[in-house]
C-alpha positions as CSV (number, residue, x, y, z in Angstrom):
1,V,135.7,99.3,83.2
2,S,135.5,101.1,79.7
3,E,137.8,102.2,76.8
4,Q,138.4,105.5,78.8
5,S,138.6,104.1,82.3
6,S,140.2,101.2,84.2
7,V,140.7,99.9,87.8
8,Y,143.6,98.0,89.2
9,T,144.8,96.5,92.4
10,N,148.0,95.2,93.6
11,I,149.0,93.1,96.6
12,S,152.6,92.4,97.0
13,Q,155.5,91.6,99.4
14,G,159.1,92.9,99.3
15,F,162.0,93.2,101.4
16,T,164.9,95.8,101.7
17,P,168.3,94.5,103.0
18,P,170.6,97.0,104.8
19,E,172.9,99.1,102.5
20,V,176.6,99.0,103.0
21,S,176.5,102.7,104.2
22,Q,174.1,101.8,107.0
23,L,176.3,98.7,108.1
24,Y,179.5,100.5,108.5
25,G,179.4,103.3,111.0
26,R,181.8,105.3,113.0
27,S,182.2,102.4,115.7
28,A,180.7,99.0,115.8
29,I,178.8,97.4,113.0
30,P,175.0,97.3,113.9
31,D,173.1,94.2,114.0
32,L,170.5,95.1,111.4
33,R,167.7,92.8,109.9
34,P,166.2,93.3,106.4
35,A,163.1,95.4,106.3
36,T,160.0,93.6,105.0
37,Y,156.9,95.2,103.5
38,N,153.3,94.2,102.6
39,N,151.8,96.5,100.0
40,Y,148.1,97.0,99.2
41,E,147.0,99.3,96.5
42,V,143.9,100.1,94.5
43,G,144.0,102.6,91.6
44,L,141.9,104.3,89.0
45,R,142.8,105.6,85.6
46,M,140.5,107.6,83.5
47,A,140.5,109.8,80.4
48,F,138.3,112.6,79.2
49,F,137.7,115.0,76.3
50,E,139.2,112.5,73.7
51,R,142.1,111.7,75.9
52,A,143.2,115.2,76.3
53,L,142.7,115.0,80.0
54,K,144.0,112.0,81.9
55,L,143.6,111.1,85.6
56,D,145.6,108.5,87.6
57,A,144.8,108.0,91.3
58,A,145.8,105.4,93.8
59,L,145.2,104.4,97.5
60,Y,147.8,102.5,99.1
61,R,148.8,101.0,102.4
62,L,152.3,99.9,103.3
63,D,153.0,97.7,106.5
64,G,156.6,97.4,107.3
65,K,158.5,95.2,109.8
66,D,161.9,96.0,110.9
67,T,162.0,99.2,109.0
68,I,165.7,100.6,109.1
69,V,165.8,104.1,110.7
70,S,168.5,106.5,111.8
71,H,168.2,107.0,115.7
72,S,170.1,109.8,117.3
73,T,172.0,108.7,120.5
74,A,173.5,112.1,121.2
75,V,174.0,115.3,119.6
76,G,175.6,114.9,116.2
77,V,175.7,111.1,116.9
78,S,173.3,108.7,115.1
79,E,173.1,105.0,114.5
80,N,170.9,102.8,112.2
81,R,168.3,100.5,114.0
82,N,165.2,98.4,113.1
83,A,162.2,100.2,114.1
84,G,159.8,97.2,114.8
85,K,156.5,97.9,112.8
86,T,155.5,100.8,110.7
87,R,152.5,101.7,108.5
88,G,152.3,104.1,105.6
89,E,148.9,105.2,104.2
90,G,148.1,107.6,101.5
91,L,146.7,108.9,98.3
92,E,148.6,109.6,95.2
93,M,147.0,111.5,92.4
94,G,148.2,112.7,88.9
95,L,146.1,114.9,86.6
96,A,147.5,115.7,83.1
97,W,146.2,117.9,80.2
98,D,147.5,118.4,76.9
99,D,145.7,120.2,74.0
100,D,147.5,121.8,71.2
101,A,149.4,125.0,72.5
102,F,148.7,124.4,76.2
103,D,149.5,121.5,78.5
104,G,149.5,121.1,82.4
105,R,150.0,118.6,85.1
106,L,149.0,118.4,88.8
107,G,150.4,115.9,91.2
108,I,149.2,115.4,94.8
109,S,150.6,113.1,97.4
110,I,149.0,112.8,100.8
111,A,150.5,110.5,103.3
112,N,150.4,109.3,106.7
113,H,153.5,107.2,107.9
114,R,153.7,106.4,111.5
115,Y,155.4,104.0,113.8
116,L,153.1,101.0,115.0
117,Q,155.8,99.7,117.3
118,Y,159.2,101.4,118.0
119,Q,160.7,101.6,121.5
120,T,164.4,102.6,121.7
121,S,164.8,102.3,125.4
122,A,162.8,101.8,128.7
123,T,161.8,105.4,128.8
124,L,161.6,106.2,125.1
125,D,158.8,104.8,123.1
126,F,157.7,106.3,119.8
127,S,154.9,103.9,119.0
128,G,152.0,105.8,117.5
129,K,154.0,108.8,116.5
130,K,154.4,109.9,112.9
131,M,157.6,109.2,111.0
132,P,159.8,112.2,110.5
133,S,160.6,113.7,107.0
134,A,157.2,112.5,105.5
135,P,155.4,115.6,104.2
136,N,152.3,116.0,101.8
137,T,153.5,117.4,98.6
138,V,151.7,119.3,95.6
139,S,153.2,120.0,92.2
140,M,151.7,121.8,89.3
141,E,153.1,122.8,85.9
142,I,151.6,125.0,83.1
143,G,153.3,124.7,79.7
144,Y,152.7,126.8,76.4
145,K,154.0,125.9,73.0
146,P,154.2,129.2,71.1
147,I,155.7,127.7,68.0
148,Q,156.2,124.1,66.8
149,D,159.0,122.2,68.7
150,A,159.2,125.0,71.4
151,R,157.8,124.9,74.8
152,V,158.0,127.0,77.9
153,A,156.7,126.0,81.2
154,L,156.1,127.5,84.9
155,E,156.1,125.0,87.7
156,M,155.1,125.3,91.4
157,V,156.3,122.7,94.0
158,K,154.9,122.9,97.7
159,V,156.3,120.8,100.4
160,G,154.1,120.7,103.5
161,S,155.3,120.9,107.0
162,Y,156.6,117.6,108.7
163,W,158.0,116.5,111.9
164,M,161.7,116.6,112.4
165,N,162.2,114.0,115.3
166,D,160.5,110.7,116.3
167,A,159.0,112.4,119.3
168,N,156.9,114.8,116.9
169,T,158.0,117.8,119.0
170,V,160.1,119.7,116.4
171,S,158.7,120.5,113.0
172,Y,159.8,122.1,109.7
173,G,157.2,124.5,108.2
174,G,157.6,123.5,104.6
175,H,158.2,125.6,101.7
176,T,156.8,126.6,98.0
177,L,159.2,126.9,95.1
178,L,158.6,128.4,91.6
179,N,160.6,127.0,88.7
180,M,160.7,127.6,84.9
181,R,161.9,125.8,82.1
182,G,161.9,126.1,78.2
183,N,163.3,124.1,75.4
184,Y,163.4,124.6,71.7
185,Q,164.3,121.9,68.8
186,F,165.7,124.1,66.2
187,T,166.8,121.2,64.0
188,P,166.4,117.5,64.3
189,G,168.8,116.1,66.9
190,W,169.6,119.6,68.4
191,E,167.8,121.3,71.3
192,V,168.6,124.5,73.3
193,W,167.2,124.5,76.8
194,L,166.8,127.0,79.7
195,Q,166.0,126.4,83.4
196,G,165.3,128.6,86.3
197,R,165.1,127.3,89.6
198,N,163.7,128.8,92.8
199,L,162.7,132.0,91.0
200,T,161.7,133.7,94.1
201,N,165.1,132.8,95.9
202,K,163.2,131.1,98.8
203,L,165.3,130.0,101.7
204,H,164.4,126.5,102.3
205,A,165.8,123.1,103.4
206,N,165.9,119.9,101.2
207,L,165.9,118.0,104.5
208,A,165.3,119.0,108.2
209,R,165.9,116.7,111.0
210,S,166.5,116.9,114.7
211,S,168.2,114.8,117.4
212,Y,166.0,116.1,120.1
213,S,164.5,113.0,121.8
214,G,161.4,114.9,123.3
215,T,162.8,114.6,126.9
216,G,165.4,117.1,128.7
217,A,166.4,120.4,127.5
218,Y,165.9,121.3,123.8
219,N,168.8,123.2,122.1
220,P,167.9,123.8,118.5
221,N,171.2,125.4,117.7
222,T,173.0,122.1,118.3
223,Q,170.2,119.6,117.9
224,D,168.5,120.7,114.6
225,Q,170.1,120.1,111.2
226,Y,169.2,121.5,107.9
227,T,170.4,120.5,104.4
228,S,170.1,123.9,102.7
229,G,168.3,124.0,99.3
230,A,169.8,125.7,96.4
231,P,169.1,129.4,95.9
232,R,167.9,131.0,92.7
233,S,169.9,129.7,89.8
234,M,169.7,129.8,85.9
235,M,170.9,127.4,83.5
236,V,171.3,127.2,79.7
237,G,172.3,124.0,77.7
238,L,172.6,122.6,74.4
239,T,171.6,118.9,73.8
240,H,172.5,116.8,70.7
241,N,170.7,113.4,70.1
242,F,173.1,111.4,67.9
243,G,170.1,109.2,66.6
244,G,168.7,112.4,65.1
245,K,165.3,112.1,66.8
246,K,163.9,113.3,70.1
């Protein structure tokens, strides 16, 4: 469009074969077909203020056939299956600013992933339901360079709520984490760094899933599973680049 902006499109098709871990389970080897996808994307890239501010945004749609999903057959027991047809649509946007002492970035992902056709039995049909573990996310970082070759930054990561099961009856409320990082290259090839994660010591889950099918009794103590996220942690390190350059 101009020296400061451009528009791009992409239409592609790909496939994902079953992984070894998906083929070999606790009992029989599942009969899994490769998942195929049609991807449609249109994007925009723009720069402002002599390229100090940059925008990258894209709208996409991903149509899947035979998507491989994990299906719970009983409490604590799951197997991999082909889910028929799925569709993912969304917006991904990134904004970056860099101007001498200060810099920052903002990343937003808004997505709607759902089953178009997915029936696991004569009584369980999840067609039209949203796919689990597919949250909207926002990340933001603000950095400051107090002296040459040194930088400190504060980061916020927000994970929105999402469904934990295919029936869309059990949900995870999401979480917001604060992180910080700093680094200083005190001589060519040598850098000291500091990281602080989950500064507020927020109790959160990296992944939350439920085996509840949406019918019968719901027992969260046995059917819900949470992969606990790390508590507050601090790390210090020293990095050396043998090439002598960053």
